[in-house]
N, C-alpha and C positions, 0 to 999 in steps of 0.2 A: 927126532930133537935132541941136537946136540947142543954140545953144554954152555955154547956161546950166545944159540938163539934163545935157550934158558933164562940167560943170566940177561938179556937185553930185556927179554919180557918181564924178569922179576923187577929191574931200573926201571920198567915204564910204567910198573903196577905202583911201585914205591915212591917215585916220586911224582908229588899234587902238580896238577895243573892250576897255574892263577890264572883266571880267565875275566877281570871284572869289565864288567858294565862299563860306559859312560857314566852313566848315572851314580853308580858305585864308588867309582874312581872322584867324579866329582865331591860326592857328599862327605867321602874319607877327607878327600883334602880339605875341603870348609871345614870339616870337624877340627882336622889339626890345625887350622889358621886359627881356628878359635880357642884351641889350647894353647898354642904357641905365643899368641898375642893377650892371653888371659893372667899370665906367670907375671907374678910382682905389679899386680897393677896399681896396689894400695900401700906396698914397699917405700913410696916415696911422697914425698907431698906437690903439690902445683909446684912449675918451678914459672919464672916470670913469664914466657908468654901464653903457656896455660891460663894464668891467673888474670890475661888482659882476656882471654877465650872466656872467665867465667863473667870477667865484669860485663862484656859487650854482651855475651848472651842474657845479663840480670836487666839491662836497659830496657826503656821503653821502646814500643816498636818503631815512632817517631823517631826516636834519638837513633837507633838502630840503622833504618834504611835514608834517613836524611841529614842527620849531623855525623854520625861518625864515619861515611866515608869521605868526608872533606879532609881526615888525615888519619885514618886508618889502610894501609896497602890492600888489605884483604876485601872482597866483597862482601854486603851483608849476608848472603845467601847463607853460607856455613852457621854465620851466627844466627841466623834466624830458626835454620835445622836444630841448633844446640838448644836454642830459646825453647822451643816444642820439645827438644828430648828432656830435658829439664822439668819441664810440666807434668812428664810423666813418667820419670825417674830420679827426681829429685838433684842438688847441686854437690854434693860429696864428690870426690877427686874418683872415688871410681862409675859414677852416675855420670861423669864428664867426660871421662876415659872411654867409657865402653861405645858410644857412639862412631868412636872411630874405629874400634876394635870391630864394630859390625860393618862397618866401610869397608875395611881393611882386608876383613874376611871374604866379602861379598866380593870382591876383585877377582878372586882365585874362580870361580867358576866361569867368570867373563873371560878371562886369559885362557881358560882350558878350552872356551867356545872358539875364540878367535883363533887359538891353535889347529883347533880342527877344520876350520875355516881356511887357514893357510894350506893346510893338508889337502883340501877341495880343488885349492889354487894350483899346489905343486904335490902333487904324489909322493909319499916316499913308502907308501906299501906297511908301516906302523902307524897309525895314526894315534891309538892309544898310548904308545912309547912318545909321540912327539906332544900329544896333549897333558899326559901325566909328567914329562919334563916340563914342560913350559908351567903347569900348575905346582909342581913340588917346589919350584925354585921360586913364584912368586908366595910359596907360603912359608917357606923357611929362609930366605931372604933377610938379612940382619936389617940392612937398611927398611926395608918394609916393616918387618914387627916393629923395630922401635918407631919408626911413624905410625903407626897405628896403635901404639900405646902411648900418643900424647894428644891432650883435648884441642886439637889444630887442625884445621881443613886438608892438610896434606892427602890423608886414605880419600878425603871425598873427591881431591884430583884426581889421586890414581886410579879410583875407579871411574871417573867421567873421560879419562884419558883411555882405559883399556876398554870402556861402553864405543866411544868412539872408534877405536883403533878395528873393532869388529864389526863397526858399521861399513870402515874402509874397504875392508879384506871381502866383505858380502859384496860391495859396491865393485871391485876390481874381477868377481866372478861371475858376476851378472851382465858386468860391459865386455869380459871375455866371450861370453854367450851371444855377444851384441844384442842385447839387452837392455834400456835406459836406466834399469836396477829401479827395483821396486822400493812403496814410499815408506816400507818399515824401515829397509834399510838405508835411506836418507834420513830418517827420522832419527837415529841412532846416531848419525856424523852431528 
Protein backbone atom coordinates (compact mmCIF):
# COMPACT_ATOMS: atom_id res chain seq x y z
CA UNK A 1 0.00 0.00 0.00
CA UNK A 2 1.51 3.32 -1.00
CA UNK A 3 1.06 6.68 0.74
CA UNK A 4 -1.60 8.01 -1.65
CA UNK A 5 -3.91 5.01 -1.22
CA UNK A 6 -3.46 5.17 2.57
CA UNK A 7 -4.38 8.87 2.49
CA UNK A 8 -7.48 8.17 0.41
CA UNK A 9 -8.51 5.39 2.80
CA UNK A 10 -8.15 7.78 5.77
CA UNK A 11 -10.18 10.51 4.03
CA UNK A 12 -13.04 8.15 3.27
CA UNK A 13 -13.08 6.94 6.87
CA UNK A 14 -12.82 10.43 8.36
CA UNK A 15 -15.61 11.96 6.26
CA UNK A 16 -19.04 11.01 7.55
CA UNK A 17 -21.56 10.18 4.88
CA UNK A 18 -24.87 11.91 5.48
CA UNK A 19 -27.62 10.14 3.58
CA UNK A 20 -30.98 10.97 5.10
CA UNK A 21 -34.12 9.11 4.12
CA UNK A 22 -37.11 10.93 2.65
CA UNK A 23 -38.90 10.65 5.99
CA UNK A 24 -35.95 12.07 7.93
CA UNK A 25 -35.62 14.92 5.46
CA UNK A 26 -39.32 15.75 5.74
CA UNK A 27 -39.38 15.60 9.54
CA UNK A 28 -36.24 17.75 9.85
CA UNK A 29 -37.60 20.42 7.51
CA UNK A 30 -41.03 20.46 9.18
CA UNK A 31 -39.39 20.91 12.58
CA UNK A 32 -37.23 23.69 11.15
CA UNK A 33 -40.32 25.33 9.61
CA UNK A 34 -42.14 25.15 12.96
CA UNK A 35 -39.14 26.67 14.73
CA UNK A 36 -38.64 29.48 12.21
CA UNK A 37 -42.33 30.38 12.14
CA UNK A 38 -42.60 30.33 15.93
CA UNK A 39 -39.98 33.02 16.48
CA UNK A 40 -41.57 36.22 17.76
CA UNK A 41 -45.22 35.17 17.53
CA UNK A 42 -46.17 37.08 20.67
CA UNK A 43 -43.72 39.97 20.26
CA UNK A 44 -46.29 42.21 18.57
CA UNK A 45 -50.01 42.76 18.97
CA UNK A 46 -52.53 41.73 16.35
CA UNK A 47 -52.54 44.20 13.49
CA UNK A 48 -55.67 45.38 11.67
CA UNK A 49 -56.24 42.44 9.31
CA UNK A 50 -55.48 39.92 12.07
CA UNK A 51 -57.98 41.73 14.28
CA UNK A 52 -60.57 41.21 11.53
CA UNK A 53 -59.75 37.49 11.57
CA UNK A 54 -60.21 37.44 15.34
CA UNK A 55 -63.46 39.34 15.09
CA UNK A 56 -64.94 37.23 12.27
CA UNK A 57 -64.00 33.98 13.98
CA UNK A 58 -65.74 35.21 17.14
CA UNK A 59 -69.10 35.64 15.40
CA UNK A 60 -71.94 33.14 15.24
CA UNK A 61 -71.94 30.43 12.58
CA UNK A 62 -74.96 32.01 10.91
CA UNK A 63 -73.26 35.41 10.71
CA UNK A 64 -70.03 33.82 9.53
CA UNK A 65 -71.61 31.91 6.64
CA UNK A 66 -74.47 34.16 5.55
CA UNK A 67 -73.73 37.76 6.51
CA UNK A 68 -69.93 38.07 6.38
CA UNK A 69 -69.62 36.88 2.74
CA UNK A 70 -71.73 39.85 1.64
CA UNK A 71 -68.89 42.24 2.49
CA UNK A 72 -65.78 40.18 3.33
CA UNK A 73 -63.52 39.23 0.41
CA UNK A 74 -62.25 35.99 1.95
CA UNK A 75 -64.51 32.95 1.99
CA UNK A 76 -65.79 31.88 5.43
CA UNK A 77 -63.93 28.53 5.45
CA UNK A 78 -60.78 29.95 7.07
CA UNK A 79 -62.76 31.86 9.66
CA UNK A 80 -64.69 28.68 10.45
CA UNK A 81 -61.45 26.77 11.00
CA UNK A 82 -60.17 29.63 13.14
CA UNK A 83 -63.41 29.59 15.14
CA UNK A 84 -62.92 25.88 15.88
CA UNK A 85 -59.22 26.49 16.65
CA UNK A 86 -60.15 29.29 19.08
CA UNK A 87 -62.53 26.95 20.84
CA UNK A 88 -59.68 24.49 21.43
CA UNK A 89 -56.70 26.80 22.03
CA UNK A 90 -58.04 30.20 23.10
CA UNK A 91 -58.23 33.62 21.49
CA UNK A 92 -54.95 35.32 22.34
CA UNK A 93 -52.45 36.32 19.64
CA UNK A 94 -50.39 33.15 20.04
CA UNK A 95 -53.41 30.88 19.69
CA UNK A 96 -54.78 32.74 16.66
CA UNK A 97 -51.42 32.81 14.87
CA UNK A 98 -50.57 29.20 15.66
CA UNK A 99 -53.14 27.93 13.13
CA UNK A 100 -51.16 29.71 10.41
CA UNK A 101 -47.92 28.28 11.81
CA UNK A 102 -49.39 24.78 11.48
CA UNK A 103 -50.59 25.28 7.89
CA UNK A 104 -47.36 27.00 6.89
CA UNK A 105 -45.29 24.15 8.31
CA UNK A 106 -47.48 21.41 6.87
CA UNK A 107 -47.02 22.87 3.40
CA UNK A 108 -43.37 21.80 3.53
CA UNK A 109 -43.91 18.00 3.31
CA UNK A 110 -46.46 18.52 0.54
CA UNK A 111 -43.91 20.57 -1.41
CA UNK A 112 -41.31 17.84 -0.80
CA UNK A 113 -43.78 15.24 -2.14
CA UNK A 114 -44.44 17.43 -5.19
CA UNK A 115 -40.70 17.71 -5.84
CA UNK A 116 -40.36 13.93 -5.61
CA UNK A 117 -43.28 13.56 -8.01
CA UNK A 118 -41.56 15.97 -10.38
CA UNK A 119 -38.44 13.81 -10.08
CA UNK A 120 -40.47 10.84 -11.35
CA UNK A 121 -41.62 12.90 -14.33
CA UNK A 122 -38.23 14.36 -15.15
CA UNK A 123 -35.47 12.32 -13.46
CA UNK A 124 -32.35 14.15 -12.39
CA UNK A 125 -30.83 11.19 -10.61
CA UNK A 126 -30.76 13.12 -7.32
CA UNK A 127 -34.28 13.00 -5.90
CA UNK A 128 -33.32 13.91 -2.34
CA UNK A 129 -31.37 16.94 -3.52
CA UNK A 130 -34.38 18.16 -5.52
CA UNK A 131 -36.82 17.44 -2.68
CA UNK A 132 -34.52 18.88 -0.04
CA UNK A 133 -33.95 22.07 -2.02
CA UNK A 134 -37.68 22.58 -2.59
CA UNK A 135 -38.46 21.83 1.04
CA UNK A 136 -35.68 24.09 2.32
CA UNK A 137 -36.82 26.98 0.12
CA UNK A 138 -40.40 26.56 1.37
CA UNK A 139 -39.14 26.36 4.95
CA UNK A 140 -36.91 29.42 4.81
CA UNK A 141 -38.74 31.66 2.35
CA UNK A 142 -39.08 35.08 4.03
CA UNK A 143 -42.51 35.64 2.50
CA UNK A 144 -43.83 32.24 3.58
CA UNK A 145 -42.40 32.78 7.08
CA UNK A 146 -44.08 36.19 7.35
CA UNK A 147 -47.41 34.85 6.10
CA UNK A 148 -47.07 31.83 8.37
CA UNK A 149 -46.90 34.10 11.42
CA UNK A 150 -50.13 36.02 10.84
CA UNK A 151 -53.70 35.11 11.71
CA UNK A 152 -54.79 35.33 8.09
CA UNK A 153 -55.92 32.72 5.51
CA UNK A 154 -52.81 32.86 3.32
CA UNK A 155 -50.95 29.83 4.76
CA UNK A 156 -54.12 27.79 4.23
CA UNK A 157 -54.16 28.95 0.60
CA UNK A 158 -50.48 28.05 0.14
CA UNK A 159 -51.19 24.62 1.61
CA UNK A 160 -54.16 24.17 -0.75
CA UNK A 161 -52.14 25.20 -3.80
CA UNK A 162 -49.31 22.86 -2.79
CA UNK A 163 -51.77 19.95 -2.51
CA UNK A 164 -53.30 20.82 -5.89
CA UNK A 165 -49.84 21.02 -7.49
CA UNK A 166 -48.98 17.60 -6.08
CA UNK A 167 -52.22 16.22 -7.54
CA UNK A 168 -51.50 17.74 -10.95
CA UNK A 169 -47.99 16.30 -11.02
CA UNK A 170 -49.35 12.86 -10.12
CA UNK A 171 -51.97 13.13 -12.86
CA UNK A 172 -49.32 14.16 -15.39
CA UNK A 173 -47.27 11.08 -14.52
CA UNK A 174 -50.31 8.83 -14.73
CA UNK A 175 -51.32 10.37 -18.08
CA UNK A 176 -47.78 9.78 -19.38
CA UNK A 177 -48.23 6.10 -18.50
CA UNK A 178 -51.40 6.01 -20.60
CA UNK A 179 -53.75 5.84 -17.62
CA UNK A 180 -56.72 8.11 -16.88
CA UNK A 181 -55.43 8.92 -13.42
CA UNK A 182 -56.25 7.42 -10.06
CA UNK A 183 -59.16 8.82 -8.11
CA UNK A 184 -56.78 9.78 -5.28
CA UNK A 185 -54.85 12.03 -7.67
CA UNK A 186 -58.05 13.63 -8.94
CA UNK A 187 -59.19 14.32 -5.36
CA UNK A 188 -56.00 16.28 -4.66
CA UNK A 189 -56.71 18.61 -7.55
